[in-house]
TIZAFI-285316 format. One record per atom (N, C-alpha, C): residue number from 1; residue in one letter; atom name; x, y, z. Coordinates in nm, 3 decimals, decimal comma. Layout:
TIZAFI-285316
[rec NUM "A" "CA" [X Y Z]]
...
This chain:
TIZAFI-285316
[rec 1 "M" "N" [2,983 1,790 -4,961]]
[rec 1 "M" "CA" [3,120 1,753 -4,984]]
[rec 1 "M" "C" [3,199 1,845 -4,874]]
[rec 2 "K" "N" [3,299 1,765 -4,807]]
[rec 2 "K" "CA" [3,363 1,850 -4,713]]
[rec 2 "K" "C" [3,512 1,814 -4,715]]
[rec 3 "L" "N" [3,607 1,904 -4,750]]
[rec 3 "L" "CA" [3,726 1,879 -4,720]]
[rec 3 "L" "C" [3,824 1,927 -4,586]]
[rec 4 "K" "N" [3,890 1,835 -4,550]]
[rec 4 "K" "CA" [3,955 1,853 -4,417]]
[rec 4 "K" "C" [4,113 1,834 -4,422]]
[rec 5 "V" "N" [4,155 1,931 -4,372]]
[rec 5 "V" "CA" [4,327 1,872 -4,398]]
[rec 5 "V" "C" [4,367 1,888 -4,233]]
[rec 6 "D" "N" [4,426 1,781 -4,201]]
[rec 6 "D" "CA" [4,477 1,746 -4,074]]
[rec 6 "D" "C" [4,632 1,748 -4,045]]
[rec 7 "H" "N" [4,683 1,878 -3,999]]
[rec 7 "H" "CA" [4,831 1,908 -4,022]]
[rec 7 "H" "C" [4,911 1,807 -3,912]]
[rec 8 "Q" "N" [4,833 1,755 -3,841]]
[rec 8 "Q" "CA" [4,908 1,678 -3,717]]
[rec 8 "Q" "C" [4,927 1,540 -3,791]]
[rec 9 "A" "N" [4,818 1,504 -3,862]]
[rec 9 "A" "CA" [4,829 1,351 -3,919]]
[rec 9 "A" "C" [4,902 1,378 -4,080]]
[rec 10 "D" "N" [4,933 1,512 -4,132]]
[rec 10 "D" "CA" [4,968 1,521 -4,267]]
[rec 10 "D" "C" [4,894 1,457 -4,339]]
[rec 11 "A" "N" [4,746 1,474 -4,344]]
[rec 11 "A" "CA" [4,683 1,426 -4,442]]
[rec 11 "A" "C" [4,552 1,526 -4,456]]
[rec 12 "L" "N" [4,491 1,473 -4,568]]
[rec 12 "L" "CA" [4,395 1,534 -4,630]]
[rec 12 "L" "C" [4,257 1,438 -4,641]]
[rec 13 "Y" "N" [4,142 1,476 -4,625]]
[rec 13 "Y" "CA" [4,019 1,371 -4,633]]
[rec 13 "Y" "C" [3,917 1,477 -4,683]]
[rec 14 "L" "N" [3,865 1,398 -4,807]]
[rec 14 "L" "CA" [3,758 1,444 -4,859]]
[rec 14 "L" "C" [3,635 1,351 -4,847]]
[rec 15 "T" "N" [3,534 1,421 -4,766]]
[rec 15 "T" "CA" [3,417 1,345 -4,748]]
[rec 15 "T" "C" [3,313 1,372 -4,866]]
[rec 16 "L" "N" [3,287 1,267 -4,895]]
[rec 16 "L" "CA" [3,170 1,283 -5,023]]
[rec 16 "L" "C" [3,015 1,269 -4,982]]
[rec 17 "V" "N" [3,001 1,194 -4,898]]
[rec 17 "V" "CA" [2,884 1,146 -4,806]]
[rec 17 "V" "C" [2,894 1,118 -4,662]]
[rec 18 "E" "N" [2,799 1,187 -4,575]]
[rec 18 "E" "CA" [2,821 1,188 -4,436]]
[rec 18 "E" "C" [2,766 1,056 -4,406]]
[rec 19 "K" "N" [2,842 0,926 -4,432]]
[rec 19 "K" "CA" [2,786 0,823 -4,373]]
[rec 19 "K" "C" [2,941 0,733 -4,326]]
[rec 20 "P" "N" [2,918 0,633 -4,238]]
[rec 20 "P" "CA" [3,019 0,569 -4,187]]
[rec 20 "P" "C" [3,091 0,485 -4,316]]
[rec 21 "A" "N" [3,211 0,454 -4,292]]
[rec 21 "A" "CA" [3,299 0,374 -4,378]]
[rec 21 "A" "C" [3,287 0,238 -4,314]]
[rec 22 "S" "N" [3,266 0,113 -4,382]]
[rec 22 "S" "CA" [3,239 0,000 -4,351]]
[rec 22 "S" "C" [3,389 -0,073 -4,400]]
[rec 23 "E" "N" [3,449 -0,023 -4,485]]
[rec 23 "E" "CA" [3,567 -0,117 -4,553]]
[rec 23 "E" "C" [3,648 0,029 -4,626]]
[rec 24 "S" "N" [3,795 -0,033 -4,637]]
[rec 24 "S" "CA" [3,890 0,096 -4,681]]
[rec 24 "S" "C" [3,983 -0,019 -4,766]]
[rec 25 "E" "N" [4,036 0,072 -4,872]]
[rec 25 "E" "CA" [4,113 0,016 -4,965]]
[rec 25 "E" "C" [4,220 0,135 -5,020]]
[rec 26 "E" "N" [4,358 0,077 -5,012]]
[rec 26 "E" "CA" [4,445 0,164 -5,038]]
[rec 26 "E" "C" [4,510 0,131 -5,181]]
[rec 27 "V" "N" [4,437 0,236 -5,272]]
[rec 27 "V" "CA" [4,428 0,210 -5,389]]
[rec 27 "V" "C" [4,574 0,271 -5,492]]
[rec 28 "S" "N" [4,646 0,338 -5,416]]
[rec 28 "S" "CA" [4,805 0,377 -5,449]]
[rec 28 "S" "C" [4,861 0,400 -5,300]]
[rec 29 "P" "N" [4,991 0,410 -5,300]]
[rec 29 "P" "CA" [5,063 0,445 -5,179]]
[rec 29 "P" "C" [5,000 0,543 -5,121]]
[rec 30 "G" "N" [4,971 0,558 -5,011]]
[rec 30 "G" "CA" [4,908 0,674 -4,937]]
[rec 30 "G" "C" [4,763 0,765 -4,981]]
[rec 31 "I" "N" [4,716 0,677 -5,088]]
[rec 31 "I" "CA" [4,584 0,706 -5,118]]
[rec 31 "I" "C" [4,483 0,590 -5,051]]
[rec 32 "V" "N" [4,403 0,628 -4,962]]
[rec 32 "V" "CA" [4,282 0,540 -4,890]]
[rec 32 "V" "C" [4,155 0,556 -4,946]]
[rec 33 "V" "N" [4,061 0,488 -5,006]]
[rec 33 "V" "CA" [3,907 0,505 -5,028]]
[rec 33 "V" "C" [3,846 0,425 -4,922]]
[rec 34 "D" "N" [3,747 0,486 -4,885]]
[rec 34 "D" "CA" [3,675 0,454 -4,793]]
[rec 34 "D" "C" [3,528 0,423 -4,853]]
[rec 35 "F" "N" [3,462 0,292 -4,825]]
[rec 35 "F" "CA" [3,348 0,251 -4,894]]
[rec 35 "F" "C" [3,244 0,244 -4,774]]
[rec 36 "D" "N" [3,101 0,235 -4,805]]
[rec 36 "D" "CA" [3,018 0,223 -4,711]]
[rec 36 "D" "C" [2,952 0,091 -4,727]]
[rec 37 "D" "N" [2,851 0,031 -4,666]]
[rec 37 "D" "CA" [2,801 -0,117 -4,652]]
[rec 37 "D" "C" [2,772 -0,159 -4,814]]
[rec 38 "S" "N" [2,738 -0,058 -4,897]]
[rec 38 "S" "CA" [2,678 -0,078 -5,028]]
[rec 38 "S" "C" [2,793 -0,067 -5,136]]
[rec 39 "D" "N" [2,933 -0,057 -5,108]]
[rec 39 "D" "CA" [3,009 -0,034 -5,177]]
[rec 39 "D" "C" [3,025 0,088 -5,243]]
[rec 40 "R" "N" [2,973 0,209 -5,209]]
[rec 40 "R" "CA" [2,979 0,303 -5,255]]
[rec 40 "R" "C" [3,104 0,418 -5,172]]
[rec 41 "V" "N" [3,183 0,504 -5,283]]
[rec 41 "V" "CA" [3,282 0,564 -5,213]]
[rec 41 "V" "C" [3,214 0,675 -5,126]]
[rec 42 "V" "N" [3,242 0,684 -4,970]]
[rec 42 "V" "CA" [3,211 0,775 -4,883]]
[rec 42 "V" "C" [3,323 0,869 -4,845]]
[rec 43 "G" "N" [3,441 0,875 -4,883]]
[rec 43 "G" "CA" [3,540 0,949 -4,871]]
[rec 43 "G" "C" [3,709 0,905 -4,940]]
[rec 44 "I" "N" [3,770 0,979 -4,932]]
[rec 44 "I" "CA" [3,916 0,945 -4,979]]
[rec 44 "I" "C" [4,005 1,018 -4,905]]
[rec 45 "E" "N" [4,112 0,965 -4,866]]
[rec 45 "E" "CA" [4,192 1,025 -4,764]]
[rec 45 "E" "C" [4,367 1,006 -4,847]]
[rec 46 "M" "N" [4,440 1,136 -4,830]]
[rec 46 "M" "CA" [4,570 1,144 -4,909]]
[rec 46 "M" "C" [4,665 1,136 -4,774]]
[rec 47 "L" "N" [4,737 1,047 -4,758]]
[rec 47 "L" "CA" [4,844 1,061 -4,646]]
[rec 47 "L" "C" [4,958 1,140 -4,702]]
[rec 48 "H" "N" [5,037 1,180 -4,604]]
[rec 48 "H" "CA" [5,190 1,218 -4,616]]
[rec 48 "H" "C" [5,151 1,356 -4,729]]
[rec 49 "L" "N" [5,074 1,438 -4,685]]
[rec 49 "L" "CA" [5,031 1,568 -4,738]]
[rec 49 "L" "C" [5,143 1,638 -4,781]]
[rec 50 "S" "N" [5,249 1,680 -4,666]]
[rec 50 "S" "CA" [5,355 1,766 -4,671]]
[rec 50 "S" "C" [5,442 1,722 -4,795]]
[rec 51 "K" "N" [5,445 1,617 -4,835]]
[rec 51 "K" "CA" [5,533 1,562 -4,932]]
[rec 51 "K" "C" [5,470 1,578 -5,052]]
[rec 52 "R" "N" [5,345 1,590 -5,078]]
[rec 52 "R" "CA" [5,270 1,574 -5,206]]
[rec 52 "R" "C" [5,229 1,697 -5,263]]
[rec 53 "A" "N" [5,207 1,818 -5,173]]
[rec 53 "A" "CA" [5,171 1,970 -5,174]]
[rec 53 "A" "C" [5,286 2,059 -5,133]]
[rec 54 "A" "N" [5,292 2,176 -5,168]]
[rec 54 "A" "CA" [5,381 2,259 -5,094]]
[rec 54 "A" "C" [5,276 2,324 -4,984]]
[rec 55 "E" "N" [5,320 2,364 -4,854]]
[rec 55 "E" "CA" [5,239 2,403 -4,758]]
[rec 55 "E" "C" [5,173 2,533 -4,779]]
[rec 56 "S" "N" [5,219 2,608 -4,892]]
[rec 56 "S" "CA" [5,143 2,732 -4,928]]
[rec 56 "S" "C" [5,032 2,695 -5,019]]
[rec 57 "D" "N" [5,019 2,597 -5,076]]
[rec 57 "D" "CA" [4,928 2,572 -5,150]]
[rec 57 "D" "C" [4,808 2,468 -5,054]]
[rec 58 "V" "N" [4,834 2,406 -4,950]]
[rec 58 "V" "CA" [4,746 2,356 -4,846]]
[rec 58 "V" "C" [4,665 2,454 -4,784]]
[rec 59 "H" "N" [4,712 2,582 -4,779]]
[rec 59 "H" "CA" [4,653 2,682 -4,723]]
[rec 59 "H" "C" [4,583 2,761 -4,806]]
[rec 60 "R" "N" [4,568 2,753 -4,935]]
[rec 60 "R" "CA" [4,508 2,825 -5,033]]
[rec 60 "R" "C" [4,428 2,700 -5,158]]
[rec 61 "L" "N" [4,323 2,696 -5,079]]
[rec 61 "L" "CA" [4,247 2,575 -5,173]]
[rec 61 "L" "C" [4,153 2,657 -5,276]]
[rec 62 "L" "N" [4,154 2,601 -5,420]]
[rec 62 "L" "CA" [4,075 2,644 -5,504]]
[rec 62 "L" "C" [3,951 2,538 -5,543]]
[rec 63 "F" "N" [3,847 2,595 -5,546]]
[rec 63 "F" "CA" [3,766 2,508 -5,594]]
[rec 63 "F" "C" [3,681 2,539 -5,728]]
[rec 64 "E" "N" [3,680 2,454 -5,830]]
[rec 64 "E" "CA" [3,620 2,499 -5,970]]
[rec 64 "E" "C" [3,520 2,378 -6,005]]
[rec 65 "S" "N" [3,409 2,438 -6,069]]
[rec 65 "S" "CA" [3,314 2,341 -6,104]]
[rec 65 "S" "C" [3,302 2,379 -6,255]]
[rec 66 "V" "N" [3,317 2,271 -6,324]]
[rec 66 "V" "CA" [3,302 2,248 -6,474]]
[rec 66 "V" "C" [3,150 2,223 -6,510]]
[rec 67 "P" "N" [3,118 2,320 -6,578]]
[rec 67 "P" "CA" [2,993 2,358 -6,629]]
[rec 67 "P" "C" [2,955 2,211 -6,704]]
[rec 68 "Q" "N" [2,823 2,178 -6,704]]
[rec 68 "Q" "CA" [2,747 2,064 -6,773]]
[rec 68 "Q" "C" [2,745 2,083 -6,899]]
[rec 69 "S" "N" [2,750 1,973 -6,973]]
[rec 69 "S" "CA" [2,755 2,005 -7,129]]
[rec 69 "S" "C" [2,575 1,926 -7,144]]
[rec 70 "G" "N" [2,518 1,993 -7,246]]
[rec 70 "G" "CA" [2,411 1,956 -7,252]]
[rec 70 "G" "C" [2,285 2,034 -7,265]]
């Protein structure tokens, strides 16, 4: 997985799989999901990032993994 913040485009992109997108769907205003040829999600884009998160939060990203149960 790869997370990219593009300040010029004011967008955040989460790459789930390094495959080209063949189709995109805006699932909510400013939230775009990219799909491959097999309809699997390959990435998620969040537009208008500066309106959704404080700039200080964009520069400080926290990753958290939840332990698997079982």
